[in-house]
mmJSON file of the N, C-alpha and C atoms, coordinates in Angstrom:
{"data_MODEL":{"atom_site":{
"group_PDB":["ATOM","ATOM","ATOM","ATOM","ATOM","ATOM","ATOM","ATOM","ATOM","ATOM","ATOM","ATOM","ATOM","ATOM","ATOM","ATOM","ATOM","ATOM","ATOM","ATOM","ATOM","ATOM","ATOM","ATOM","ATOM","ATOM","ATOM","ATOM","ATOM","ATOM","ATOM","ATOM","ATOM","ATOM","ATOM","ATOM","ATOM","ATOM","ATOM","ATOM","ATOM","ATOM","ATOM","ATOM","ATOM","ATOM","ATOM","ATOM","ATOM","ATOM","ATOM","ATOM","ATOM","ATOM","ATOM","ATOM","ATOM","ATOM","ATOM","ATOM","ATOM","ATOM","ATOM","ATOM","ATOM","ATOM","ATOM","ATOM","ATOM","ATOM","ATOM","ATOM","ATOM","ATOM","ATOM","ATOM","ATOM","ATOM","ATOM","ATOM","ATOM","ATOM","ATOM","ATOM","ATOM","ATOM","ATOM","ATOM","ATOM","ATOM","ATOM","ATOM","ATOM","ATOM","ATOM","ATOM","ATOM","ATOM","ATOM","ATOM","ATOM","ATOM","ATOM","ATOM","ATOM","ATOM","ATOM","ATOM","ATOM","ATOM","ATOM","ATOM","ATOM","ATOM","ATOM","ATOM","ATOM","ATOM","ATOM","ATOM","ATOM","ATOM","ATOM","ATOM","ATOM","ATOM","ATOM","ATOM","ATOM","ATOM","ATOM","ATOM","ATOM","ATOM","ATOM","ATOM","ATOM","ATOM","ATOM","ATOM","ATOM","ATOM","ATOM","ATOM","ATOM","ATOM","ATOM","ATOM","ATOM","ATOM","ATOM","ATOM","ATOM","ATOM","ATOM","ATOM","ATOM","ATOM","ATOM","ATOM","ATOM","ATOM","ATOM","ATOM","ATOM","ATOM","ATOM","ATOM","ATOM","ATOM","ATOM","ATOM","ATOM","ATOM","ATOM","ATOM","ATOM","ATOM","ATOM","ATOM","ATOM","ATOM","ATOM","ATOM","ATOM","ATOM","ATOM","ATOM","ATOM","ATOM","ATOM","ATOM","ATOM","ATOM","ATOM","ATOM","ATOM","ATOM","ATOM","ATOM","ATOM","ATOM","ATOM","ATOM","ATOM","ATOM","ATOM","ATOM","ATOM","ATOM","ATOM","ATOM","ATOM","ATOM","ATOM","ATOM","ATOM","ATOM","ATOM","ATOM","ATOM","ATOM"],
"id":[1,2,3,4,5,6,7,8,9,10,11,12,13,14,15,16,17,18,19,20,21,22,23,24,25,26,27,28,29,30,31,32,33,34,35,36,37,38,39,40,41,42,43,44,45,46,47,48,49,50,51,52,53,54,55,56,57,58,59,60,61,62,63,64,65,66,67,68,69,70,71,72,73,74,75,76,77,78,79,80,81,82,83,84,85,86,87,88,89,90,91,92,93,94,95,96,97,98,99,100,101,102,103,104,105,106,107,108,109,110,111,112,113,114,115,116,117,118,119,120,121,122,123,124,125,126,127,128,129,130,131,132,133,134,135,136,137,138,139,140,141,142,143,144,145,146,147,148,149,150,151,152,153,154,155,156,157,158,159,160,161,162,163,164,165,166,167,168,169,170,171,172,173,174,175,176,177,178,179,180,181,182,183,184,185,186,187,188,189,190,191,192,193,194,195,196,197,198,199,200,201,202,203,204,205,206,207,208,209,210,211,212,213,214,215,216,217,218,219,220,221,222],
"type_symbol":["N","C","C","N","C","C","N","C","C","N","C","C","N","C","C","N","C","C","N","C","C","N","C","C","N","C","C","N","C","C","N","C","C","N","C","C","N","C","C","N","C","C","N","C","C","N","C","C","N","C","C","N","C","C","N","C","C","N","C","C","N","C","C","N","C","C","N","C","C","N","C","C","N","C","C","N","C","C","N","C","C","N","C","C","N","C","C","N","C","C","N","C","C","N","C","C","N","C","C","N","C","C","N","C","C","N","C","C","N","C","C","N","C","C","N","C","C","N","C","C","N","C","C","N","C","C","N","C","C","N","C","C","N","C","C","N","C","C","N","C","C","N","C","C","N","C","C","N","C","C","N","C","C","N","C","C","N","C","C","N","C","C","N","C","C","N","C","C","N","C","C","N","C","C","N","C","C","N","C","C","N","C","C","N","C","C","N","C","C","N","C","C","N","C","C","N","C","C","N","C","C","N","C","C","N","C","C","N","C","C","N","C","C","N","C","C","N","C","C","N","C","C"],
"label_atom_id":["N","CA","C","N","CA","C","N","CA","C","N","CA","C","N","CA","C","N","CA","C","N","CA","C","N","CA","C","N","CA","C","N","CA","C","N","CA","C","N","CA","C","N","CA","C","N","CA","C","N","CA","C","N","CA","C","N","CA","C","N","CA","C","N","CA","C","N","CA","C","N","CA","C","N","CA","C","N","CA","C","N","CA","C","N","CA","C","N","CA","C","N","CA","C","N","CA","C","N","CA","C","N","CA","C","N","CA","C","N","CA","C","N","CA","C","N","CA","C","N","CA","C","N","CA","C","N","CA","C","N","CA","C","N","CA","C","N","CA","C","N","CA","C","N","CA","C","N","CA","C","N","CA","C","N","CA","C","N","CA","C","N","CA","C","N","CA","C","N","CA","C","N","CA","C","N","CA","C","N","CA","C","N","CA","C","N","CA","C","N","CA","C","N","CA","C","N","CA","C","N","CA","C","N","CA","C","N","CA","C","N","CA","C","N","CA","C","N","CA","C","N","CA","C","N","CA","C","N","CA","C","N","CA","C","N","CA","C","N","CA","C","N","CA","C","N","CA","C","N","CA","C","N","CA","C","N","CA","C"],
"label_alt_id":[null,null,null,null,null,null,null,null,null,null,null,null,null,null,null,null,null,null,null,null,null,null,null,null,null,null,null,null,null,null,null,null,null,null,null,null,null,null,null,null,null,null,null,null,null,null,null,null,null,null,null,null,null,null,null,null,null,null,null,null,null,null,null,null,null,null,null,null,null,null,null,null,null,null,null,null,null,null,null,null,null,null,null,null,null,null,null,null,null,null,null,null,null,null,null,null,null,null,null,null,null,null,null,null,null,null,null,null,null,null,null,null,null,null,null,null,null,null,null,null,null,null,null,null,null,null,null,null,null,null,null,null,null,null,null,null,null,null,null,null,null,null,null,null,null,null,null,null,null,null,null,null,null,null,null,null,null,null,null,null,null,null,null,null,null,null,null,null,null,null,null,null,null,null,null,null,null,null,null,null,null,null,null,null,null,null,null,null,null,null,null,null,null,null,null,null,null,null,null,null,null,null,null,null,null,null,null,null,null,null,null,null,null,null,null,null,null,null,null,null,null,null],
"label_comp_id":["MET","MET","MET","SER","SER","SER","LYS","LYS","LYS","LYS","LYS","LYS","ASN","ASN","ASN","VAL","VAL","VAL","HIS","HIS","HIS","VAL","VAL","VAL","MET","MET","MET","LYS","LYS","LYS","HIS","HIS","HIS","GLU","GLU","GLU","GLY","GLY","GLY","GLY","GLY","GLY","TRP","TRP","TRP","ALA","ALA","ALA","ALA","ALA","ALA","LYS","LYS","LYS","LYS","LYS","LYS","GLU","GLU","GLU","GLY","GLY","GLY","GLY","GLY","GLY","LYS","LYS","LYS","ARG","ARG","ARG","ALA","ALA","ALA","SER","SER","SER","VAL","VAL","VAL","VAL","VAL","VAL","THR","THR","THR","GLU","GLU","GLU","THR","THR","THR","GLN","GLN","GLN","LYS","LYS","LYS","GLU","GLU","GLU","ALA","ALA","ALA","ILE","ILE","ILE","ASP","ASP","ASP","ALA","ALA","ALA","GLY","GLY","GLY","ARG","ARG","ARG","LYS","LYS","LYS","ILE","ILE","ILE","ALA","ALA","ALA","GLN","GLN","GLN","ARG","ARG","ARG","GLU","GLU","GLU","GLY","GLY","GLY","SER","SER","SER","GLU","GLU","GLU","LEU","LEU","LEU","VAL","VAL","VAL","VAL","VAL","VAL","HIS","HIS","HIS","GLY","GLY","GLY","ARG","ARG","ARG","ASP","ASP","ASP","GLY","GLY","GLY","LYS","LYS","LYS","ILE","ILE","ILE","ARG","ARG","ARG","GLU","GLU","GLU","LYS","LYS","LYS","ASP","ASP","ASP","SER","SER","SER","HIS","HIS","HIS","GLY","GLY","GLY","ARG","ARG","ARG","ASP","ASP","ASP","THR","THR","THR","TYR","TYR","TYR","PRO","PRO","PRO","PRO","PRO","PRO","LYS","LYS","LYS","GLY","GLY","GLY"],
"label_asym_id":["A","A","A","A","A","A","A","A","A","A","A","A","A","A","A","A","A","A","A","A","A","A","A","A","A","A","A","A","A","A","A","A","A","A","A","A","A","A","A","A","A","A","A","A","A","A","A","A","A","A","A","A","A","A","A","A","A","A","A","A","A","A","A","A","A","A","A","A","A","A","A","A","A","A","A","A","A","A","A","A","A","A","A","A","A","A","A","A","A","A","A","A","A","A","A","A","A","A","A","A","A","A","A","A","A","A","A","A","A","A","A","A","A","A","A","A","A","A","A","A","A","A","A","A","A","A","A","A","A","A","A","A","A","A","A","A","A","A","A","A","A","A","A","A","A","A","A","A","A","A","A","A","A","A","A","A","A","A","A","A","A","A","A","A","A","A","A","A","A","A","A","A","A","A","A","A","A","A","A","A","A","A","A","A","A","A","A","A","A","A","A","A","A","A","A","A","A","A","A","A","A","A","A","A","A","A","A","A","A","A","A","A","A","A","A","A","A","A","A","A","A","A"],
"label_entity_id":["1","1","1","1","1","1","1","1","1","1","1","1","1","1","1","1","1","1","1","1","1","1","1","1","1","1","1","1","1","1","1","1","1","1","1","1","1","1","1","1","1","1","1","1","1","1","1","1","1","1","1","1","1","1","1","1","1","1","1","1","1","1","1","1","1","1","1","1","1","1","1","1","1","1","1","1","1","1","1","1","1","1","1","1","1","1","1","1","1","1","1","1","1","1","1","1","1","1","1","1","1","1","1","1","1","1","1","1","1","1","1","1","1","1","1","1","1","1","1","1","1","1","1","1","1","1","1","1","1","1","1","1","1","1","1","1","1","1","1","1","1","1","1","1","1","1","1","1","1","1","1","1","1","1","1","1","1","1","1","1","1","1","1","1","1","1","1","1","1","1","1","1","1","1","1","1","1","1","1","1","1","1","1","1","1","1","1","1","1","1","1","1","1","1","1","1","1","1","1","1","1","1","1","1","1","1","1","1","1","1","1","1","1","1","1","1","1","1","1","1","1","1"],
"label_seq_id":[1,1,1,2,2,2,3,3,3,4,4,4,5,5,5,6,6,6,7,7,7,8,8,8,9,9,9,10,10,10,11,11,11,12,12,12,13,13,13,14,14,14,15,15,15,16,16,16,17,17,17,18,18,18,19,19,19,20,20,20,21,21,21,22,22,22,23,23,23,24,24,24,25,25,25,26,26,26,27,27,27,28,28,28,29,29,29,30,30,30,31,31,31,32,32,32,33,33,33,34,34,34,35,35,35,36,36,36,37,37,37,38,38,38,39,39,39,40,40,40,41,41,41,42,42,42,43,43,43,44,44,44,45,45,45,46,46,46,47,47,47,48,48,48,49,49,49,50,50,50,51,51,51,52,52,52,53,53,53,54,54,54,55,55,55,56,56,56,57,57,57,58,58,58,59,59,59,60,60,60,61,61,61,62,62,62,63,63,63,64,64,64,65,65,65,66,66,66,67,67,67,68,68,68,69,69,69,70,70,70,71,71,71,72,72,72,73,73,73,74,74,74],
"pdbx_PDB_ins_code":[null,null,null,null,null,null,null,null,null,null,null,null,null,null,null,null,null,null,null,null,null,null,null,null,null,null,null,null,null,null,null,null,null,null,null,null,null,null,null,null,null,null,null,null,null,null,null,null,null,null,null,null,null,null,null,null,null,null,null,null,null,null,null,null,null,null,null,null,null,null,null,null,null,null,null,null,null,null,null,null,null,null,null,null,null,null,null,null,null,null,null,null,null,null,null,null,null,null,null,null,null,null,null,null,null,null,null,null,null,null,null,null,null,null,null,null,null,null,null,null,null,null,null,null,null,null,null,null,null,null,null,null,null,null,null,null,null,null,null,null,null,null,null,null,null,null,null,null,null,null,null,null,null,null,null,null,null,null,null,null,null,null,null,null,null,null,null,null,null,null,null,null,null,null,null,null,null,null,null,null,null,null,null,null,null,null,null,null,null,null,null,null,null,null,null,null,null,null,null,null,null,null,null,null,null,null,null,null,null,null,null,null,null,null,null,null,null,null,null,null,null,null],
"Cartn_x":[5.732,4.858,4.582,3.342,2.997,3.273,3.541,3.823,2.534,2.576,1.407,1.356,0.229,0.053,0.04,0.429,0.419,-0.717,-1.634,-2.788,-2.618,-2.898,-2.935,-4.399,-4.84,-6.257,-6.45,-7.652,-8.022,-7.941,-7.472,-7.278,-7.619,-8.06,-8.376,-7.147,-7.321,-6.214,-5.366,-5.746,-4.96,-5.072,-3.914,-3.831,-2.866,-3.088,-2.244,-1.775,-0.582,-0.067,-0.061,-0.738,-0.93,-0.752,-0.001,0.148,-1.157,-1.491,-2.722,-2.751,-3.849,-4.008,-3.41,-2.703,-2.084,-3.102,-2.828,-3.739,-3.54,-2.297,-1.998,-1.366,-1.516,-0.898,0.618,1.342,2.8,3.213,2.448,2.74,1.421,1.329,0.185,0.742,0.175,0.657,-0.51,-0.175,-1.213,-1.821,-0.993,-1.48,-1.429,-2.258,-2.272,-0.94,-0.374,0.897,1.992,2.068,3.076,2.862,1.599,1.286,1.633,1.379,1.72,3.231,3.979,5.443,5.978,5.46,5.892,5.466,4.235,3.738,4.515,4.914,5.69,7.047,7.675,8.964,8.807,7.729,7.468,7.225,6.388,6.069,7.321,8.181,9.421,10.316,10.441,11.284,10.746,9.417,8.78,8.571,8.712,8.447,6.973,6.119,4.674,3.986,2.661,1.882,1.386,1.441,0.893,-0.518,-1.496,-2.891,-3.349,-3.697,-4.094,-5.612,-6.204,-7.645,-7.935,-9.035,-9.461,-10.18,-10.646,-11.391,-12.63,-13.219,-14.434,-14.14,-12.868,-12.482,-12.291,-12.692,-12.543,-11.101,-10.652,-9.298,-9.218,-8.223,-8.077,-6.795,-5.863,-4.583,-3.879,-3.133,-2.297,-0.928,0.098,1.456,2.218,2.649,3.317,4.815,5.379,6.823,7.495,6.775,7.346,7.639,7.969,8.167,6.822,6.735,5.486,5.306,4.269,4.023,3.425,2.904,2.348,2.933,4.222,4.821,4.211,4.267,3.712,4.45,3.726,4.332,4.658,5.791,5.97,7.242],
"Cartn_y":[2.558,1.712,2.394,2.455,3.134,2.226,2.849,2.122,1.599,0.409,-0.192,0.249,0.833,1.202,-0.058,0.088,-1.023,-0.762,-1.707,-1.572,-2.47,-1.911,-2.69,-2.854,-4.116,-4.382,-5.622,-5.737,-6.902,-8.132,-9.244,-10.479,-11.631,-12.731,-13.871,-14.225,-14.298,-14.598,-13.402,-12.188,-11.025,-9.88,-9.336,-8.18,-8.493,-7.861,-8.122,-6.831,-6.881,-5.828,-6.436,-5.757,-6.316,-5.233,-5.54,-4.599,-4.521,-3.32,-3.085,-3.962,-4.68,-5.538,-6.919,-7.144,-8.442,-9.494,-10.733,-11.82,-12.275,-12.181,-12.635,-11.517,-11.644,-10.671,-10.846,-9.743,-9.795,-10.275,-9.831,-10.153,-10.312,-11.328,-11.478,-11.5,-10.654,-10.542,-10.667,-10.773,-10.851,-9.502,-8.444,-7.119,-6.134,-5.097,-4.069,-3.321,-3.053,-2.328,-3.074,-4.4,-5.188,-5.107,-5.154,-5.077,-3.69,-2.649,-1.286,-1.151,-1.652,-1.576,-2.309,-3.507,-4.29,-3.6,-3.1,-2.408,-1.14,-0.427,0.81,0.49,-0.592,-0.984,-1.301,-1.995,-2.324,-1.048,-0.146,1.112,1.976,2.013,2.787,2.205,0.888,0.21,0.43,0.399,0.531,1.994,2.913,4.326,4.573,3.903,4.004,4.544,4.436,4.968,3.834,4.066,3.139,3.604,2.701,3.016,2.091,2.666,1.882,1.902,0.72,0.57,0.183,0.676,0.297,-1.039,-1.489,-2.749,-2.757,-1.57,-1.464,-1.415,-1.445,-1.437,-0.055,0.991,2.356,2.825,3.637,4.193,5.149,4.933,5.817,6.635,6.25,6.954,6.633,7.616,7.408,8.007,7.391,7.868,7.633,8.707,8.607,8.438,7.505,7.253,7.422,7.958,8.176,9.644,9.968,11.377,12.064,13.183,13.93,14.765,14.443,15.186,16.558,16.765,18.057,18.455,18.809,19.173,20.453,20.632,21.848,23.091,24.153,25.414,26.227,26.844,27.65,28.177],
"Cartn_z":[-18.403,-17.609,-16.274,-15.895,-14.641,-13.446,-12.341,-11.11,-10.507,-9.928,-9.296,-7.834,-7.428,-6.029,-5.178,-3.919,-2.971,-1.982,-1.881,-1.001,0.22,1.396,2.639,2.989,3.107,3.338,4.198,4.752,5.55,4.66,5.237,4.494,5.418,4.869,5.734,6.57,7.846,8.743,9.122,8.735,9.127,8.149,7.756,6.867,5.739,4.589,3.428,2.789,2.211,1.341,-0.053,-0.991,-2.321,-3.367,-4.425,-5.527,-6.3,-6.726,-7.474,-8.729,-8.899,-10.067,-9.903,-8.79,-8.553,-8.137,-8.473,-8.117,-6.671,-6.197,-4.839,-4.023,-2.718,-1.807,-1.825,-1.756,-1.657,-0.276,0.749,2.145,2.896,3.758,4.661,6.077,6.955,8.332,9.305,10.578,11.611,11.932,11.884,12.276,11.106,11.195,10.166,10.153,11.319,11.389,10.641,10.81,10.1,8.588,8.163,6.734,6.18,6.963,6.539,6.394,7.369,7.308,6.076,5.806,4.649,3.351,3.315,2.128,1.84,2.886,2.718,2.081,2.501,1.907,0.421,0.079,-1.323,-2.124,-1.598,-2.279,-2.462,-1.463,-1.566,-2.647,-2.668,-3.653,-5.077,-5.218,-6.524,-6.935,-5.99,-6.27,-6.529,-5.761,-5.965,-4.714,-4.689,-3.579,-2.677,-1.371,-0.388,-0.05,-0.169,0.113,1.237,2.389,3.558,3.693,3.751,3.924,5.378,5.92,7.258,7.239,8.398,8.502,7.607,7.405,6.594,5.092,4.718,3.313,2.722,3.453,2.952,3.113,2.163,2.229,3.41,4.25,5.406,5.348,4.46,4.41,3.093,2.567,1.386,1.669,1.102,1.294,-0.014,-0.648,-1.942,-1.757,-2.539,-2.474,-3.826,-4.795,-6.117,-6.331,-7.559,-7.913,-7.905,-7.264,-7.163,-8.434,-9.213,-10.432,-10.161,-8.945,-8.543,-7.179,-7.144,-5.853,-5.301,-3.98,-3.369,-3.856,-4.016,-4.433,-3.195,-3.213,-2.058,-1.741],
"occupancy":[1.0,1.0,1.0,1.0,1.0,1.0,1.0,1.0,1.0,1.0,1.0,1.0,1.0,1.0,1.0,1.0,1.0,1.0,1.0,1.0,1.0,1.0,1.0,1.0,1.0,1.0,1.0,1.0,1.0,1.0,1.0,1.0,1.0,1.0,1.0,1.0,1.0,1.0,1.0,1.0,1.0,1.0,1.0,1.0,1.0,1.0,1.0,1.0,1.0,1.0,1.0,1.0,1.0,1.0,1.0,1.0,1.0,1.0,1.0,1.0,1.0,1.0,1.0,1.0,1.0,1.0,1.0,1.0,1.0,1.0,1.0,1.0,1.0,1.0,1.0,1.0,1.0,1.0,1.0,1.0,1.0,1.0,1.0,1.0,1.0,1.0,1.0,1.0,1.0,1.0,1.0,1.0,1.0,1.0,1.0,1.0,1.0,1.0,1.0,1.0,1.0,1.0,1.0,1.0,1.0,1.0,1.0,1.0,1.0,1.0,1.0,1.0,1.0,1.0,1.0,1.0,1.0,1.0,1.0,1.0,1.0,1.0,1.0,1.0,1.0,1.0,1.0,1.0,1.0,1.0,1.0,1.0,1.0,1.0,1.0,1.0,1.0,1.0,1.0,1.0,1.0,1.0,1.0,1.0,1.0,1.0,1.0,1.0,1.0,1.0,1.0,1.0,1.0,1.0,1.0,1.0,1.0,1.0,1.0,1.0,1.0,1.0,1.0,1.0,1.0,1.0,1.0,1.0,1.0,1.0,1.0,1.0,1.0,1.0,1.0,1.0,1.0,1.0,1.0,1.0,1.0,1.0,1.0,1.0,1.0,1.0,1.0,1.0,1.0,1.0,1.0,1.0,1.0,1.0,1.0,1.0,1.0,1.0,1.0,1.0,1.0,1.0,1.0,1.0,1.0,1.0,1.0,1.0,1.0,1.0,1.0,1.0,1.0,1.0,1.0,1.0,1.0,1.0,1.0,1.0,1.0,1.0],
"B_iso_or_equiv":[0.0,0.0,0.0,0.0,0.0,0.0,0.0,0.0,0.0,0.0,0.0,0.0,0.0,0.0,0.0,0.0,0.0,0.0,0.0,0.0,0.0,0.0,0.0,0.0,0.0,0.0,0.0,0.0,0.0,0.0,0.0,0.0,0.0,0.0,0.0,0.0,0.0,0.0,0.0,0.0,0.0,0.0,0.0,0.0,0.0,0.0,0.0,0.0,0.0,0.0,0.0,0.0,0.0,0.0,0.0,0.0,0.0,0.0,0.0,0.0,0.0,0.0,0.0,0.0,0.0,0.0,0.0,0.0,0.0,0.0,0.0,0.0,0.0,0.0,0.0,0.0,0.0,0.0,0.0,0.0,0.0,0.0,0.0,0.0,0.0,0.0,0.0,0.0,0.0,0.0,0.0,0.0,0.0,0.0,0.0,0.0,0.0,0.0,0.0,0.0,0.0,0.0,0.0,0.0,0.0,0.0,0.0,0.0,0.0,0.0,0.0,0.0,0.0,0.0,0.0,0.0,0.0,0.0,0.0,0.0,0.0,0.0,0.0,0.0,0.0,0.0,0.0,0.0,0.0,0.0,0.0,0.0,0.0,0.0,0.0,0.0,0.0,0.0,0.0,0.0,0.0,0.0,0.0,0.0,0.0,0.0,0.0,0.0,0.0,0.0,0.0,0.0,0.0,0.0,0.0,0.0,0.0,0.0,0.0,0.0,0.0,0.0,0.0,0.0,0.0,0.0,0.0,0.0,0.0,0.0,0.0,0.0,0.0,0.0,0.0,0.0,0.0,0.0,0.0,0.0,0.0,0.0,0.0,0.0,0.0,0.0,0.0,0.0,0.0,0.0,0.0,0.0,0.0,0.0,0.0,0.0,0.0,0.0,0.0,0.0,0.0,0.0,0.0,0.0,0.0,0.0,0.0,0.0,0.0,0.0,0.0,0.0,0.0,0.0,0.0,0.0,0.0,0.0,0.0,0.0,0.0,0.0],
"pdbx_formal_charge":[null,null,null,null,null,null,null,null,null,null,null,null,null,null,null,null,null,null,null,null,null,null,null,null,null,null,null,null,null,null,null,null,null,null,null,null,null,null,null,null,null,null,null,null,null,null,null,null,null,null,null,null,null,null,null,null,null,null,null,null,null,null,null,null,null,null,null,null,null,null,null,null,null,null,null,null,null,null,null,null,null,null,null,null,null,null,null,null,null,null,null,null,null,null,null,null,null,null,null,null,null,null,null,null,null,null,null,null,null,null,null,null,null,null,null,null,null,null,null,null,null,null,null,null,null,null,null,null,null,null,null,null,null,null,null,null,null,null,null,null,null,null,null,null,null,null,null,null,null,null,null,null,null,null,null,null,null,null,null,null,null,null,null,null,null,null,null,null,null,null,null,null,null,null,null,null,null,null,null,null,null,null,null,null,null,null,null,null,null,null,null,null,null,null,null,null,null,null,null,null,null,null,null,null,null,null,null,null,null,null,null,null,null,null,null,null,null,null,null,null,null,null],
"auth_seq_id":[1,1,1,2,2,2,3,3,3,4,4,4,5,5,5,6,6,6,7,7,7,8,8,8,9,9,9,10,10,10,11,11,11,12,12,12,13,13,13,14,14,14,15,15,15,16,16,16,17,17,17,18,18,18,19,19,19,20,20,20,21,21,21,22,22,22,23,23,23,24,24,24,25,25,25,26,26,26,27,27,27,28,28,28,29,29,29,30,30,30,31,31,31,32,32,32,33,33,33,34,34,34,35,35,35,36,36,36,37,37,37,38,38,38,39,39,39,40,40,40,41,41,41,42,42,42,43,43,43,44,44,44,45,45,45,46,46,46,47,47,47,48,48,48,49,49,49,50,50,50,51,51,51,52,52,52,53,53,53,54,54,54,55,55,55,56,56,56,57,57,57,58,58,58,59,59,59,60,60,60,61,61,61,62,62,62,63,63,63,64,64,64,65,65,65,66,66,66,67,67,67,68,68,68,69,69,69,70,70,70,71,71,71,72,72,72,73,73,73,74,74,74],
"auth_comp_id":["MET","MET","MET","SER","SER","SER","LYS","LYS","LYS","LYS","LYS","LYS","ASN","ASN","ASN","VAL","VAL","VAL","HIS","HIS","HIS","VAL","VAL","VAL","MET","MET","MET","LYS","LYS","LYS","HIS","HIS","HIS","GLU","GLU","GLU","GLY","GLY","GLY","GLY","GLY","GLY","TRP","TRP","TRP","ALA","ALA","ALA","ALA","ALA","ALA","LYS","LYS","LYS","LYS","LYS","LYS","GLU","GLU","GLU","GLY","GLY","GLY","GLY","GLY","GLY","LYS","LYS","LYS","ARG","ARG","ARG","ALA","ALA","ALA","SER","SER","SER","VAL","VAL","VAL","VAL","VAL","VAL","THR","THR","THR","GLU","GLU","GLU","THR","THR","THR","GLN","GLN","GLN","LYS","LYS","LYS","GLU","GLU","GLU","ALA","ALA","ALA","ILE","ILE","ILE","ASP","ASP","ASP","ALA","ALA","ALA","GLY","GLY","GLY","ARG","ARG","ARG","LYS","LYS","LYS","ILE","ILE","ILE","ALA","ALA","ALA","GLN","GLN","GLN","ARG","ARG","ARG","GLU","GLU","GLU","GLY","GLY","GLY","SER","SER","SER","GLU","GLU","GLU","LEU","LEU","LEU","VAL","VAL","VAL","VAL","VAL","VAL","HIS","HIS","HIS","GLY","GLY","GLY","ARG","ARG","ARG","ASP","ASP","ASP","GLY","GLY","GLY","LYS","LYS","LYS","ILE","ILE","ILE","ARG","ARG","ARG","GLU","GLU","GLU","LYS","LYS","LYS","ASP","ASP","ASP","SER","SER","SER","HIS","HIS","HIS","GLY","GLY","GLY","ARG","ARG","ARG","ASP","ASP","ASP","THR","THR","THR","TYR","TYR","TYR","PRO","PRO","PRO","PRO","PRO","PRO","LYS","LYS","LYS","GLY","GLY","GLY"],
"auth_asym_id":["A","A","A","A","A","A","A","A","A","A","A","A","A","A","A","A","A","A","A","A","A","A","A","A","A","A","A","A","A","A","A","A","A","A","A","A","A","A","A","A","A","A","A","A","A","A","A","A","A","A","A","A","A","A","A","A","A","A","A","A","A","A","A","A","A","A","A","A","A","A","A","A","A","A","A","A","A","A","A","A","A","A","A","A","A","A","A","A","A","A","A","A","A","A","A","A","A","A","A","A","A","A","A","A","A","A","A","A","A","A","A","A","A","A","A","A","A","A","A","A","A","A","A","A","A","A","A","A","A","A","A","A","A","A","A","A","A","A","A","A","A","A","A","A","A","A","A","A","A","A","A","A","A","A","A","A","A","A","A","A","A","A","A","A","A","A","A","A","A","A","A","A","A","A","A","A","A","A","A","A","A","A","A","A","A","A","A","A","A","A","A","A","A","A","A","A","A","A","A","A","A","A","A","A","A","A","A","A","A","A","A","A","A","A","A","A","A","A","A","A","A","A"],
"auth_atom_id":["N","CA","C","N","CA","C","N","CA","C","N","CA","C","N","CA","C","N","CA","C","N","CA","C","N","CA","C","N","CA","C","N","CA","C","N","CA","C","N","CA","C","N","CA","C","N","CA","C","N","CA","C","N","CA","C","N","CA","C","N","CA","C","N","CA","C","N","CA","C","N","CA","C","N","CA","C","N","CA","C","N","CA","C","N","CA","C","N","CA","C","N","CA","C","N","CA","C","N","CA","C","N","CA","C","N","CA","C","N","CA","C","N","CA","C","N","CA","C","N","CA","C","N","CA","C","N","CA","C","N","CA","C","N","CA","C","N","CA","C","N","CA","C","N","CA","C","N","CA","C","N","CA","C","N","CA","C","N","CA","C","N","CA","C","N","CA","C","N","CA","C","N","CA","C","N","CA","C","N","CA","C","N","CA","C","N","CA","C","N","CA","C","N","CA","C","N","CA","C","N","CA","C","N","CA","C","N","CA","C","N","CA","C","N","CA","C","N","CA","C","N","CA","C","N","CA","C","N","CA","C","N","CA","C","N","CA","C","N","CA","C","N","CA","C","N","CA","C","N","CA","C","N","CA","C","N","CA","C"],
"pdbx_PDB_model_num":[1,1,1,1,1,1,1,1,1,1,1,1,1,1,1,1,1,1,1,1,1,1,1,1,1,1,1,1,1,1,1,1,1,1,1,1,1,1,1,1,1,1,1,1,1,1,1,1,1,1,1,1,1,1,1,1,1,1,1,1,1,1,1,1,1,1,1,1,1,1,1,1,1,1,1,1,1,1,1,1,1,1,1,1,1,1,1,1,1,1,1,1,1,1,1,1,1,1,1,1,1,1,1,1,1,1,1,1,1,1,1,1,1,1,1,1,1,1,1,1,1,1,1,1,1,1,1,1,1,1,1,1,1,1,1,1,1,1,1,1,1,1,1,1,1,1,1,1,1,1,1,1,1,1,1,1,1,1,1,1,1,1,1,1,1,1,1,1,1,1,1,1,1,1,1,1,1,1,1,1,1,1,1,1,1,1,1,1,1,1,1,1,1,1,1,1,1,1,1,1,1,1,1,1,1,1,1,1,1,1,1,1,1,1,1,1,1,1,1,1,1,1]
}}}
């Protein structure tokens, strides 16, 4: 079973951290920073990727917390 990415996005009343494909947000916070912190904990626990969206909905940052299938060579 593949890991569900955790998305941080604008939400009514603030910001939300939500697992990909989920119907409801895992966490709703007042600030984006709080949602990122909560989403990062979920992504670390799940071994998945954290995807941060800006106010405009576009992806502005990604942070992987799982096993890297393509680690850097070097």
